[in-house]
DRENZA-215164 format. One record per atom (N, C-alpha, C): residue number from 1; x, y, z. Coordinates in steps of 0.02 Angstrom, whole numbers. Layout:
  seq      xx      yy      zz
  NUM       X       Y       Z
...
END
This chain:
  seq      xx      yy      zz
    1    3210    2967    3534
    1    3280    2947    3540
    1    3291    2912    3607
    2    3327    2856    3604
    2    3342    2820    3665
    2    3383    2865    3712
    3    3370    2858    3777
    3    3401    2904    3825
    3    3466    2879    3855
    4    3476    2813    3860
    4    3535    2786    3893
    4    3567    2730    3852
    5    3634    2728    3854
    5    3672    2679    3815
    5    3727    2648    3858
    6    3737    2584    3849
    6    3791    2549    3884
    6    3856    2561    3847
    7    3912    2543    3880
    7    3977    2548    3846
    7    3979    2508    3782
    8    3950    2448    3784
    8    3949    2404    3725
    8    3909    2435    3669
    9    3852    2464    3684
    9    3811    2495    3633
    9    3848    2554    3601
   10    3881    2594    3642
   10    3918    2651    3615
   10    3977    2627    3572
   11    4011    2576    3593
   11    4067    2549    3554
   11    4042    2526    3486
   12    3986    2491    3484
   12    3959    2465    3421
   12    3934    2522    3376
   13    3897    2569    3404
   13    3867    2622    3364
   13    3918    2675    3341
   14    3966    2690    3383
   14    4014    2744    3368
   14    4079    2718    3338
   15    4085    2651    3331
   15    4146    2620    3303
   15    4208    2639    3342
   16    4201    2638    3408
   16    4257    2650    3454
   16    4271    2585    3491
   17    4333    2562    3496
   17    4347    2500    3533
   17    4318    2503    3603
   18    4289    2447    3625
   18    4256    2445    3690
   18    4304    2464    3746
   19    4367    2443    3741
   19    4415    2459    3794
   19    4425    2535    3799
   20    4423    2569    3742
   20    4432    2642    3743
   20    4370    2677    3769
   21    4310    2652    3751
   21    4249    2681    3778
   21    4250    2677    3854
   22    4270    2619    3881
   22    4274    2611    3954
   22    4324    2659    3984
   23    4381    2666    3951
   23    4435    2709    3977
   23    4412    2782    3976
   24    4384    2804    3919
   24    4361    2873    3914
   24    4309    2887    3967
   25    4261    2841    3975
   25    4206    2851    4023
   25    4233    2856    4094
   26    4282    2814    4110
   26    4309    2814    4178
   26    4348    2877    4195
   27    4373    2911    4143
   27    4414    2970    4155
   27    4374    3035    4150
   28    4333    3042    4098
   28    4300    3107    4086
   28    4231    3113    4118
   29    4202    3056    4140
   29    4135    3059    4170
   29    4138    3050    4245
   30    4090    3080    4279
   30    4087    3072    4352
   30    4072    2999    4369
   31    4099    2973    4425
   31    4086    2904    4444
   31    4012    2890    4453
   32    3991    2831    4433
   32    3921    2809    4442
   32    3919    2765    4504
   33    3892    2792    4558
   33    3892    2756    4622
   33    3849    2693    4619
   34    3796    2693    4578
   34    3753    2635    4574
   34    3784    2578    4535
   35    3822    2595    4483
   35    3853    2544    4441
   35    3926    2535    4462
   36    3943    2478    4486
   36    4012    2464    4507
   36    4023    2389    4500
   37    4086    2370    4505
   37    4102    2299    4501
   37    4068    2260    4557
   38    4061    2293    4614
   38    4031    2259    4672
   38    3956    2250    4662
   39    3923    2301    4633
   39    3851    2298    4626
   39    3829    2252    4569
   40    3873    2245    4519
   40    3856    2203    4462
   40    3810    2237    4412
   41    3793    2300    4425
   41    3748    2337    4381
   41    3787    2369    4324
   42    3762    2363    4262
   42    3795    2391    4204
   42    3784    2467    4201
   43    3837    2504    4191
   43    3830    2576    4186
   43    3797    2596    4120
   44    3752    2644    4124
   44    3720    2671    4065
   44    3736    2746    4061
   45    3747    2770    4000
   45    3764    2840    3990
   45    3707    2877    3956
   46    3691    2937    3981
   46    3640    2978    3948
   46    3670    3008    3884
   47    3629    3045    3847
   47    3651    3073    3783
   47    3710    3120    3792
   48    3709    3162    3842
   48    3764    3209    3853
   48    3828    3172    3868
   49    3826    3123    3912
   49    3885    3083    3928
   49    3909    3045    3867
   50    3863    3017    3828
   50    3881    2980    3768
   50    3916    3026    3717
   51    3890    3088    3711
   51    3920    3136    3665
   51    3990    3156    3689
   52    4000    3161    3755
   52    4067    3175    3781
   52    4116    3120    3763
   53    4095    3058    3767
   53    4138    3002    3748
   53    4155    3006    3674
   54    4105    3023    3633
   54    4116    3031    3561
   54    4165    3088    3547
   55    4155    3145    3580
   55    4200    3202    3571
   55    4271    3185    3594
   56    4276    3150    3649
   56    4341    3130    3676
   56    4379    3089    3624
   57    4345    3040    3596
   57    4376    2997    3545
   57    4397    3039    3484
   58    4354    3084    3462
   58    4369    3126    3404
   58    4430    3170    3417
   59    4432    3202    3475
   59    4487    3249    3488
   59    4553    3213    3498
   60    4551    3152    3522
   60    4613    3114    3531
   60    4636    3083    3465
   61    4591    3050    3429
   61    4611    3013    3369
   61    4616    3057    3307
   62    4574    3108    3302
   62    4573    3150    3241
   62    4612    3215    3249
   63    4615    3241    3310
   63    4647    3306    3321
   63    4714    3301    3356
   64    4731    3242    3381
   64    4797    3232    3411
   64    4806    3261    3480
   65    4751    3274    3516
   65    4755    3301    3584
   65    4765    3244    3634
   66    4791    3260    3692
   66    4801    3210    3744
   66    4739    3205    3787
   67    4736    3153    3827
   67    4678    3144    3871
   67    4671    3202    3920
   68    4727    3224    3949
   68    4724    3280    3995
   68    4699    3344    3961
   69    4720    3354    3899
   69    4698    3413    3862
   69    4623    3409    3847
   70    4600    3349    3828
   70    4529    3340    3813
   70    4487    3352    3875
   71    4510    3327    3932
   71    4474    3340    3995
   71    4467    3414    4008
   72    4521    3451    3999
   72    4520    3524    4012
   72    4473    3559    3963
   73    4474    3539    3900
   73    4432    3570    3850
   73    4358    3557    3864
   74    4340    3494    3880
   74    4271    3477    3895
   74    4245    3515    3956
   75    4287    3523    4006
   75    4267    3562    4065
   75    4253    3635    4047
   76    4293    3662    4000
   76    4284    3731    3979
   76    4222    3741    3936
   77    4210    3696    3888
   77    4158    3709    3838
   77    4090    3680    3857
   78    4087    3633    3904
   78    4024    3600    3921
   78    3969    3649    3942
   79    3983    3696    3987
   79    3930    3744    4006
   79    3904    3783    3946
   80    3949    3802    3900
   80    3928    3839    3841
   80    3886    3796    3795
   81    3906    3732    3786
   81    3866    3686    3744
   81    3796    3679    3771
   82    3790    3673    3837
   82    3725    3665    3868
   82    3682    3728    3863
   83    3713    3785    3877
   83    3677    3849    3874
   83    3651    3864    3805
   84    3686    3841    3754
   84    3667    3857    3685
   84    3631    3800    3649
   85    3612    3748    3687
   85    3573    3694    3657
   85    3609    3655    3603
   86    3674    3646    3611
   86    3713    3611    3560
   86    3712    3536    3569
   87    3701    3513    3630
   87    3701    3440    3642
   87    3647    3406    3601
   88    3661    3345    3576
   88    3610    3307    3539
   88    3546    3299    3581
   89    3490    3309    3548
   89    3426    3302    3582
   89    3403    3365    3616
   90    3446    3417    3618
   90    3427    3480    3650
   90    3392    3526    3601
   91    3343    3564    3623
   91    3311    3613    3578
   91    3361    3668    3562
   92    3361    3691    3500
   92    3405    3745    3482
   92    3382    3810    3516
   93    3429    3851    3534
   93    3414    3913    3569
   93    3367    3956    3527
   94    3311    3976    3558
   94    3264    4019    3523
   94    3216    3981    3478
   95    3218    3914    3479
   95    3173    3875    3437
   95    3125    3834    3480
   96    3074    3803    3450
   96    3025    3765    3489
   96    3058    3711    3531
   97    3026    3692    3586
   97    3053    3642    3631
   97    3058    3574    3598
   98    3012    3559    3554
   98    3012    3492    3523
   98    3050    3494    3457
   99    3097    3448    3449
   99    3136    3445    3388
   99    3111    3388    3346
  100    3104    3399    3282
  100    3078    3348    3236
  100    3137    3314    3203
  101    3137    3248    3203
  101    3187    3209    3169
  101    3157    3177    3107
  102    3194    3174    3054
  102    3170    3145    2992
  102    3209    3082    2977
  103    3174    3027    2966
  103    3206    2964    2948
  103    3220    2963    2873
  104    3279    2942    2854
  104    3297    2937    2783
  104    3313    2865    2765
  105    3294    2846    2705
  105    3311    2781    2678
  105    3363    2792    2622
  106    3409    2744    2613
  106    3459    2753    2559
  106    3427    2760    2490
  107    3460    2797    2446
  107    3437    2802    2377
  107    3447    2735    2341
  108    3421    2731    2280
  108    3428    2669    2241
  108    3500    2651    2229
  109    3543    2702    2224
  109    3614    2688    2212
  109    3653    2674    2277
  110    3616    2671    2333
  110    3648    2655    2397
  110    3670    2716    2436
  111    3668    2775    2404
  111    3688    2836    2439
  111    3633    2864    2481
  112    3650    2915    2521
  112    3600    2947    2564
  112    3580    3014    2535
  113    3517    3033    2542
  113    3494    3097    2515
  113    3529    3156    2549
  114    3538    3208    2512
  114    3569    3268    2538
  114    3514    3318    2558
  115    3520    3344    2618
  115    3470    3393    2641
  115    3506    3452    2673
  116    3473    3508    2674
  116    3501    3567    2706
  116    3502    3556    2782
  117    3555    3577    2816
  117    3557    3570    2889
  117    3500    3607    2923
  118    3476    3579    2977
  118    3421    3611    3015
  118    3449    3663    3062
  119    3515    3668    3067
  119    3546    3718    3109
  119    3595    3758    3067
  120    3620    3813    3093
  120    3671    3851    3059
  120    3739    3830    3087
  121    3788    3820    3043
  121    3852    3793    3064
  121    3886    3835    3118
  122    3913    3800    3167
  122    3951    3832    3221
  122    4018    3796    3227
  123    4072    3834    3229
  123    4139    3807    3238
  123    4169    3834    3302
  124    4207    3792    3337
  124    4245    3814    3395
  124    4319    3811    3377
  125    4351    3868    3378
  125    4423    3871    3366
  125    4458    3866    3434
  126    4492    3811    3444
  126    4527    3798    3507
  126    4599    3822    3500
  127    4616    3874    3537
  127    4681    3907    3529
  127    4722    3897    3593
  128    4783    3874    3585
  128    4827    3867    3643
  128    4842    3937    3671
  129    4839    3943    3737
  129    4847    4008    3769
  129    4869    3998    3841
  130    4886    4054    3874
  130    4908    4050    3944
  130    4849    4058    3992
  131    4793    4026    3975
  131    4734    4025    4019
  131    4743    3969    4070
  132    4701    3965    4121
  132    4708    3911    4171
  132    4707    3841    4140
  133    4666    3831    4089
  133    4662    3765    4057
  133    4714    3756    4002
  134    4744    3812    3981
  134    4793    3809    3926
  134    4762    3821    3858
  135    4696    3839    3857
  135    4662    3849    3793
  135    4616    3910    3796
  136    4605    3939    3738
  136    4557    3994    3729
  136    4511    3973    3672
  137    4449    3998    3672
  137    4399    3972    3625
  137    4364    4029    3588
  138    4370    4028    3522
  138    4335    4077    3480
  138    4277    4040    3444
  139    4218    4068    3448
  139    4159    4038    3416
  139    4144    4075    3351
  140    4138    4038    3297
  140    4119    4065    3232
  140    4052    4035    3212
  141    4001    4077    3204
  141    3934    4052    3189
  141    3906    4089    3128
  142    3877    4050    3083
  142    3845    4081    3025
  142    3783    4118    3046
  143    3775    4179    3022
  143    3716    4219    3039
  143    3656    4193    2999
  144    3601    4176    3033
  144    3543    4149    2998
  144    3520    4194    2940
  145    3504    4162    2884
  145    3476    4196    2826
  145    3522    4249    2797
  146    3588    4241    2807
  146    3634    4291    2781
  146    3662    4271    2712
  147    3647    4212    2689
  147    3674    4190    2624
  147    3641    4228    2567
  148    3683    4258    2525
  148    3658    4295    2468
  148    3700    4279    2407
  149    3666    4266    2351
  149    3702    4254    2288
  149    3714    4321    2254
  150    3773    4330    2229
  150    3790    4392    2194
  150    3842    4378    2141
  151    3848    4424    2094
  151    3896    4415    2041
  151    3955    4462    2052
  152    4015    4434    2048
  152    4077    4471    2055
  152    4121    4457    1995
  153    4134    4508    1956
  153    4175    4502    1896
  153    4150    4445    1851
  154    4082    4444    1843
  154    4052    4395    1798
  154    4043    4326    1827
  155    4066    4315    1889
  155    4057    4249    1921
  155    4004    4253    1975
  156    3963    4201    1980
  156    3913    4200    2033
  156    3943    4169    2096
  157    3939    4205    2151
  157    3965    4180    2215
  157    3910    4183    2268
  158    3921    4148    2324
  158    3876    4152    2380
  158    3911    4189    2437
  159    3882    4243    2458
  159    3910    4283    2513
  159    3877    4260    2578
  160    3918    4244    2628
  160    3893    4220    2692
  160    3923    4264    2747
  161    3881    4284    2795
  161    3905    4324    2851
  161    3910    4280    2914
  162    3961    4293    2954
  162    3973    4256    3015
  162    3979    4304    3074
  163    3962    4279    3132
  163    3973    4318    3193
  163    4024    4282    3237
  164    4062    4321    3274
  164    4116    4294    3315
  164    4097    4302    3389
  165    4112    4251    3428
  165    4101    4254    3500
  165    4156    4217    3536
  166    4153    4217    3602
  166    4205    4185    3642
  166    4173    4148    3700
  167    4204    4091    3719
  167    4181    4055    3778
  167    4212    4087    3840
  168    4275    4105    3835
  168    4307    4145    3888
  168    4311    4217    3863
  169    4299    4264    3906
  169    4303    4333    3885
  169    4376    4352    3871
  170    4388    4387    3815
  170    4456    4408    3799
  170    4486    4451    3855
  171    4550    4444    3864
  171    4585    4484    3915
  171    4654    4500    3890
  172    4678    4559    3909
  172    4746    4580    3889
  172    4799    4534    3918
  173    4783    4499    3972
  173    4833    4456    4003
  173    4839    4388    3968
  174    4791    4373    3923
  174    4794    4310    3886
  174    4839    4319    3825
  175    4886    4273    3819
  175    4929    4272    3760
  175    4908    4212    3718
  176    4883    4225    3657
  176    4857    4172    3615
  176    4908    4151    3563
  177    4916    4086    3553
  177    4961    4059    3502
  177    4919    4045    3439
  178    4914    4095    3395
  178    4871    4089    3336
  178    4899    4041    3284
  179    4958    4016    3294
  179    4986    3966    3249
  179    4973    3895    3275
  180    4939    3890    3331
  180    4925    3825    3362
  180    4851    3822    3378
  181    4811    3810    3325
  181    4738    3812    3331
  181    4708    3746    3308
  182    4658    3722    3346
  182    4621    3661    3329
  182    4550    3680    3311
  183    4523    3650    3258
  183    4456    3666    3235
  183    4407    3611    3256
  184    4355    3630    3294
  184    4304    3584    3316
  184    4238    3605    3282
  185    4218    3568    3231
  185    4156    3583    3195
  185    4098    3553    3235
  186    4076    3589    3286
  186    4034    3560    3337
  186    3965    3540    3311
  187    3934    3580    3267
  187    3868    3561    3243
  187    3873    3502    3194
  188    3926    3499    3155
  188    3936    3441    3111
  188    3946    3377    3152
  189    3984    3384    3206
  189    3995    3326    3250
  189    3931    3304    3285
  190    3889    3352    3303
  190    3825    3335    3333
  190    3783    3295    3285
  191    3781    3316    3221
  191    3744    3280    3170
  191    3771    3211    3158
  192    3838    3205    3155
  192    3870    3140    3144
  192    3855    3092    3202
  193    3859    3118    3263
  193    3844    3077    3323
  193    3772    3052    3320
  194    3725    3097    3305
  194    3654    3078    3301
  194    3642    3025    3247
  195    3676    3034    3190
  195    3669    2986    3136
  195    3693    2916    3157
  196    3749    2914    3193
  196    3777    2850    3213
  196    3736    2818    3269
  197    3710    2859    3314
  197    3671    2833    3370
  197    3601    2810    3348
  198    3569    2851    3306
  198    3500    2838    3288
  198    3490    2816    3215
  199    3543    2821    3174
  199    3534    2804    3104
  199    3494    2857    3066
  200    3492    2917    3092
  200    3456    2972    3061
  200    3487    3037    3082
  201    3473    3090    3044
  201    3499    3156    3061
  201    3443    3204    3078
  202    3455    3250    3124
  202    3405    3300    3139
  202    3404    3355    3086
  203    3345    3367    3057
  203    3339    3421    3007
  203    3274    3459    3021
END
């Protein structure tokens, strides 16, 4: 996987207007001292920075959050994403260091083949709260190998078990607004980002 991308490359691959890519990068990313108008050097973004730009666009355009809110959320969840190997190109926690990517070609009908995810789905529930950033985060993760088929009243169903975690530790002083929750399907977004950047998905 390529390691660095220009604003123009990200705009083309992620279908985000170039002006917005530049704006997002200038606000949510640390300044690049080597790349400036004076130096004439084009700024390049690593995978983590590129994913932040992608998430920023998603949270603003799809979830209706403001730029200030997105900044606060990224500052809160970035350490957790890194610690748990969620960033594109990162080894999954507890798995081999090298990740295998599989290239897919379209089917005869033009569609793409369906494959089982190489990771177990993880969702981040972003809840408005009286925390310093204004948000609290509940993690919902499918427990590996917990899927079981069973029959209930003559119908076959799939039973799935999930585990719950938190990015911030719960506290009695936190008041959570459970009617004001945003859903961030982080592993699905990681796969979508990888597909757009590389034209392939990690499985």
